[in-house]
C-alpha positions in Angstrom: 127.9 101.8 165.7 129.8 101.5 162.4 129.6 104.5 160.1 127.6 103.9 157.0 129.5 103.6 153.8 129.4 106.8 151.6 126.9 106.7 148.8 128.6 106.7 145.5 127.4 108.9 142.6 126.1 106.9 139.7 128.8 106.3 137.1 128.5 108.2 133.9 128.5 106.3 130.6 132.0 106.2 129.1 130.5 107.4 125.8 128.1 110.3 125.8 124.8 109.3 124.1 124.7 112.7 122.4 127.2 111.5 119.8 124.7 108.7 118.8 122.2 111.5 118.3 124.8 113.2 116.0 125.3 109.9 114.0 121.5 109.5 113.6 121.3 113.2 112.5 123.9 112.5 109.8 121.9 109.6 108.4 118.6 111.6 108.5 120.2 114.5 106.6 121.7 112.1 104.0 118.1 111.0 103.4 116.5 114.4 103.3 119.2 116.2 101.3 119.7 113.4 98.7 116.0 113.1 97.9 115.0 116.7 98.3 117.9 118.9 97.2 120.3 116.8 95.1 117.9 114.5 93.3 116.2 117.2 91.4 119.4 118.1 89.4 119.8 114.5 88.3 116.2 114.1 87.3 115.7 117.5 85.6 117.1 116.7 82.1 115.7 113.2 81.6 112.2 114.1 82.9 111.9 117.3 80.9 113.0 115.6 77.8 110.8 112.6 78.3 107.7 114.5 79.4 108.1 117.7 77.3 108.2 120.0 80.3 110.2 123.3 80.4 112.9 123.9 83.0 110.7 126.6 84.5 107.8 124.1 85.1 110.1 121.5 86.5 111.9 124.1 88.8 108.5 125.3 90.1 108.2 122.1 92.2 111.0 123.4 94.4 109.0 126.6 95.0 106.0 124.4 96.0 108.2 122.3 98.2 109.7 125.4 100.0 106.2 126.8 100.7 105.0 123.5 102.1 108.2 123.0 104.2 107.9 126.5 105.6 104.3 126.3 106.6 104.8 122.8 108.1 107.8 124.1 110.0 105.6 126.4 112.0 103.8 123.3 113.4 106.9 121.1 113.7 108.9 123.5 115.8 106.4 123.4 118.7 105.8 119.7 118.5 109.5 119.0 118.6 110.0 121.0 121.8 107.0 119.2 123.4 107.2 115.6 122.0 110.7 115.1 120.8 111.8 113.9 117.3 110.9 110.2 117.1 107.2 110.4 116.4 107.7 113.1 113.8 110.5 111.1 112.1 108.4 107.9 112.0 105.5 109.5 110.2 107.8 111.5 108.0 109.7 108.4 106.8 106.4 106.7 105.9 105.0 109.7 104.0 108.3 110.5 102.2 108.9 106.9 101.1 105.4 106.5 99.7 105.6 109.8 97.9 108.9 109.0 96.3 107.6 105.8 95.0 104.5 107.5 93.7 106.6 110.1 91.8 107.5 107.3 89.4 103.9 107.4 88.1 103.6 111.1 87.2 102.8 112.3 83.6 101.6 115.9 84.2 103.2 118.8 86.0 100.3 119.1 88.5 100.9 115.5 89.5 104.5 116.2 90.1 103.7 119.3 92.2 101.2 117.4 94.3 103.3 114.3 94.9 106.9 115.7 95.1 106.1 119.3 96.0 103.6 118.5 98.7 103.8 114.8 99.6 107.6 114.4 99.7 108.1 117.8 101.3 105.7 117.0 104.2 107.5 113.7 104.8 111.1 115.1 104.5 110.3 118.2 106.6 109.6 115.8 109.5 113.0 114.0 109.2 115.2 116.8 107.9 117.2 119.9 109.0 114.9 121.5 111.5 114.1 118.3 113.4 117.6 116.9 113.7 119.6 120.2 114.1 117.3 121.4 116.9 117.7 118.0 118.6 121.5 118.1 118.3 121.5 121.6 119.7 119.5 120.4 122.8 122.2 117.7 123.5 125.2 120.0 123.1 126.2 123.5 124.2 129.9 123.7 124.8 130.7 121.4 121.9 127.7 122.5 119.8 129.7 123.9 116.9 131.5 120.6 116.2 128.4 118.5 116.9 126.2 120.5 114.4 129.0 120.5 111.8 129.4 116.7 112.0 125.6 116.3 111.8 125.4 118.6 108.8 128.0 116.4 107.0 124.9 114.3 106.1 123.8 117.1 103.8 126.9 116.8 101.7 127.0 113.1 101.9 123.5 113.1 100.3 125.1 114.8 97.3 127.8 112.1 97.1 125.1 109.4 97.4 123.3 110.8 94.3 126.3 110.4 92.0 125.5 106.8 91.0 121.9 107.8 90.4 122.7 109.4 87.1 124.2 106.1 85.9 121.1 104.2 87.2 118.8 106.6 85.3 120.7 106.1 82.1 120.5 102.3 82.5 117.0 101.8 83.8 115.1 105.1 83.4 114.0 107.8 85.7 110.8 106.0 86.9 112.5 103.1 88.5 115.0 105.5 90.1 112.2 107.2 92.0 111.1 103.8 93.4 114.7 103.1 94.4 114.8 106.4 96.4 111.6 105.5 98.2 113.1 102.2 99.3 116.3 104.0 100.2 114.4 106.2 102.7 112.8 103.3 104.5 116.0 101.3 104.8 118.0 104.1 106.3 115.4 105.7 108.5 114.3 102.7 110.5 117.5 102.3 112.5 117.8 106.1 112.7 114.5 106.5 114.4 115.4 103.9 117.0 118.4 105.9 118.0 116.9 109.4 118.2 115.9 110.8 121.6 114.7 114.2 122.8 116.5 116.4 125.3 119.2 114.7 127.5 117.5 115.7 130.8 114.6 113.4 130.0 117.0 110.5 130.2 118.9 111.5 133.3 121.8 113.0 131.3 123.2 116.5 130.8 124.3 118.5 127.7 127.8 117.6 126.5 127.9 114.8 129.2 129.2 117.4 131.6 128.2 117.8 135.2 127.0 121.2 136.4 130.5 121.9 137.9 132.3 120.7 134.8 130.1 123.0 132.6 130.8 126.0 134.8 134.5 125.3 134.8 134.4 124.9 131.0 132.7 128.3 130.6 135.1 130.1 132.8 138.2 128.4 131.3 137.2 128.9 127.6 135.1 132.0 127.9 132.3 130.3 125.9 128.8 129.3 126.9 128.1 126.0 128.5 125.0 124.3 129.8 125.5 126.2 133.1 125.7 129.7 131.5 123.6 129.6 128.4 120.6 132.0 128.5 117.3 130.5 127.6 114.9 132.7 125.6 111.2 132.1 125.1 109.7 132.7 121.6 107.9 135.8 122.9 111.1 137.3 124.2 113.1 136.4 121.0 110.7 138.0 118.6 111.0 141.3 120.4 114.7 141.5 119.6 116.3 143.2 116.6 118.7 140.3 116.2 116.2 137.6 115.3 114.9 139.6 112.3 118.4 140.4 111.1 119.4 136.8 111.4 116.3 135.7 109.5 117.0 138.1 106.7 120.7 137.5 106.5 120.5 133.7 106.1 117.2 133.9 104.1 118.5 136.3 101.5 121.9 134.6 101.2 120.2 131.3 100.9 118.0 132.2 97.9 120.5 130.8 95.5 121.6 127.6 97.4 118.7 125.4 96.4 118.7 126.8 92.9 122.4 126.1 92.4 121.9 122.5 93.5 119.1 122.1 91.1 120.7 123.8 88.1 124.5 123.1 88.3 124.4 119.7 86.6 122.2 121.1 83.7 124.5 124.1 83.6 127.4 121.8 82.9 125.6 119.7 80.4 124.6 122.9 78.5 128.3 123.6 78.3 129.2 120.3 76.6 129.8 118.0 79.6 127.9 114.6 79.4 125.4 114.2 82.2 127.1 111.2 84.0 130.3 113.2 83.8 128.6 116.3 85.1 127.2 114.4 88.0 130.6 113.0 88.8 132.1 116.5 88.7 129.3 117.8 90.9 130.2 115.1 93.5 133.5 117.2 93.9 131.3 119.9 95.4 129.6 117.4 97.6 132.8 115.9 98.9 134.3 119.3 99.5 131.2 120.5 101.4 131.4 117.2 103.4 135.0 117.4 104.6 135.1 121.1 105.2 132.4 120.8 107.8 134.9 119.5 110.2 137.0 122.6 109.7 133.9 124.8 110.2 133.1 122.9 113.3 136.6 123.4 114.7 136.4 127.1 113.9 132.9 127.5 115.4 134.2 126.2 118.7 136.8 129.0 118.7 135.3 131.9 116.8 131.8 133.4 116.6 129.7 131.9 113.9 128.4 135.3 112.9 131.9 136.4 111.6 132.5 133.0 110.1 129.3 133.4 108.1 130.8 136.4 106.3 133.6 134.1 105.1 131.1 131.5 104.0 129.0 134.0 102.1 132.0 135.6 100.4 133.4 132.3 99.1 129.9 131.2 97.8 129.2 134.5 96.1 132.6 134.6 94.3 132.2 131.1 93.0 128.6 131.6 91.8 129.8 134.2 89.3 133.1 132.3 88.8 131.2 129.4 87.3 130.3 131.5 84.3 133.8 132.1 82.8 135.0 128.7 84.0 132.3 127.0 81.9 133.4 128.9 78.8 136.9 127.4 79.1 135.4 124.0 78.5 137.9 122.5 80.9 136.6 119.9 83.3 139.5 120.3 85.7 138.8 124.0 86.1 135.2 123.3 86.7 136.0 120.7 89.3 138.3 123.2 91.1 135.5 125.8 91.1 133.0 123.2 92.5 135.4 122.2 95.3 136.0 125.8 96.3 132.2 126.5 96.1 131.7 123.5 98.4 134.0 125.0 101.1 131.7 128.0 101.3 128.3 126.3 101.1 129.6 123.6 103.4 129.5 126.0 106.3 126.1 127.5 105.6 123.9 125.1 107.6 126.1 124.5 110.6 126.9 128.2 110.9 123.2 129.2 110.8 122.2 126.6 113.3 125.0 127.6 115.7 124.0 131.2 115.5 120.4 130.4 116.3 121.2 128.2 119.3 124.0 130.5 120.7 121.7 133.6 120.4 118.6 132.1 122.0 119.4 128.9 123.9 118.1 125.4 123.4 115.0 125.2 125.7 112.5 126.7 123.2 114.7 126.5 120.1 112.2 124.6 118.1 109.5 127.2 118.5 112.0 130.1 117.9 113.4 128.4 114.7 109.9 128.0 113.5 109.4 131.8 113.5 111.9 131.9 110.6 109.8 129.5 108.4 107.7 132.2 106.7 110.9 133.9 105.7 112.3 130.7 104.4 109.1 130.4 102.3 109.5 133.9 100.9 113.2 133.8 100.1 113.8 130.1 99.4 110.8 129.5 97.2 111.8 132.0 94.6 115.4 130.8 93.9 114.8 127.7 91.8 111.9 129.3 90.0 113.9 132.5 89.3 116.8 130.4 87.8 114.4 128.4 85.6 112.6 131.5 84.4 115.7 133.4 83.6 117.1 130.5 81.8 114.0 130.0 79.7 114.0 133.8 78.9 117.7 134.2 78.1 118.9 130.7 77.2 121.7 130.8 79.8 122.4 131.1 83.5 124.3 134.4 83.5 121.7 136.6 85.0 120.5 133.9 87.5 124.0 133.2 88.9 124.9 136.9 89.0 121.8 137.6 91.1 122.5 134.8 93.5 126.0 136.2 94.1 124.5 139.7 94.8 122.3 138.1 97.4 125.4 136.8 99.2 126.6 140.4 99.5 123.3 141.5 101.1 123.6 138.5 103.5 127.1 139.7 104.6 125.9 143.2 105.5 122.9 141.9 107.4 124.7 139.3 109.5 127.3 141.9 110.5 124.5 144.0 111.8 122.9 141.1 113.7 124.7 141.4 117.1 123.9 138.9 119.8 120.9 140.1 121.8 120.9 140.8 125.6 118.3 138.9 127.5 115.8 141.2 129.4 116.9 139.7 132.7 120.4 141.1 132.2 119.0 144.6 132.4 117.1 144.2 135.6 
């Protein structure tokens, strides 16, 4: 009797689908960052002048937004682990687009807080950082640093995409500009949603596109975690560690000024004699720098621990925050551009470094639920930054105290992240 032919293992795709997930994450973060973080700085001056609002009242919408995003994140994290990203992103795109269009109709601050602070924030929280970065972390382990860095490039690209918006507002007004942003969300998010998938195992794939033996060999050869060696923490286990609270505080306190700087840097430049379209163009230097430096941060994260790299990121950001003050007094656009570029190199690492720390400390299986634990801290720390900057400006007529405080927060972040050593799983002690 003839021997039966050996059964061949199914051929693996030549191109790992996880990289399509990364590409979709880039687009989603362009949408969320451009409309949520960067747009505010472009709209601040024309809206406050037209409607007679103070900068404090305009900035308060960022506080409302942070609170809404933080509360919603507690729900999104668990849903993401159980259901995957597509349903969340579908509803989020619909809500965000409608809210952006509706923002064109506001006349009173309470309307602005309700539509932008609540409506837009609900929609964009369902398509933004938490959803896409957790999803990318589920698809990659060995190459996670580079994958998250590339995905986070969308945040910086959102800033670049907003540069023409200043010209559009000057030509057509801020109300049509909000409508344009709503359409922008729908056009970009439809193909993005079609690409997104949940964890690779649900589709017969493995993280990084590696087999179990390949993942084990990678971990042994490079002395870095892979899908075969990564420890998976539950939320209950994670919250009992000292590390999770230190990580929350480190990135939370250091991040107080990030949103505020995005909102107030363009007005800061216009206050110092730079025309708004010109200021928006200079600000794009920050966005371009933060975009391209992410590839460097990704390369570094695949070789060095993100915890120590975070110290470098915080240091650069803090020095530049106070450096903007004397640079503006020089009234030299080239000096300001250089400062913005250097600032972008520091801030450009903030998101990928944080996401890599979370995933490398606690694994990917319950990452959505674990990341959601940090949301109340994001509320507490992130909500105050923009409001603090606006209040201090209205009180003093300048940004000296606000920018100095934000730099001090970076120093606190450095101390805390150095204390946040990777935790040991309880199973390692038994």
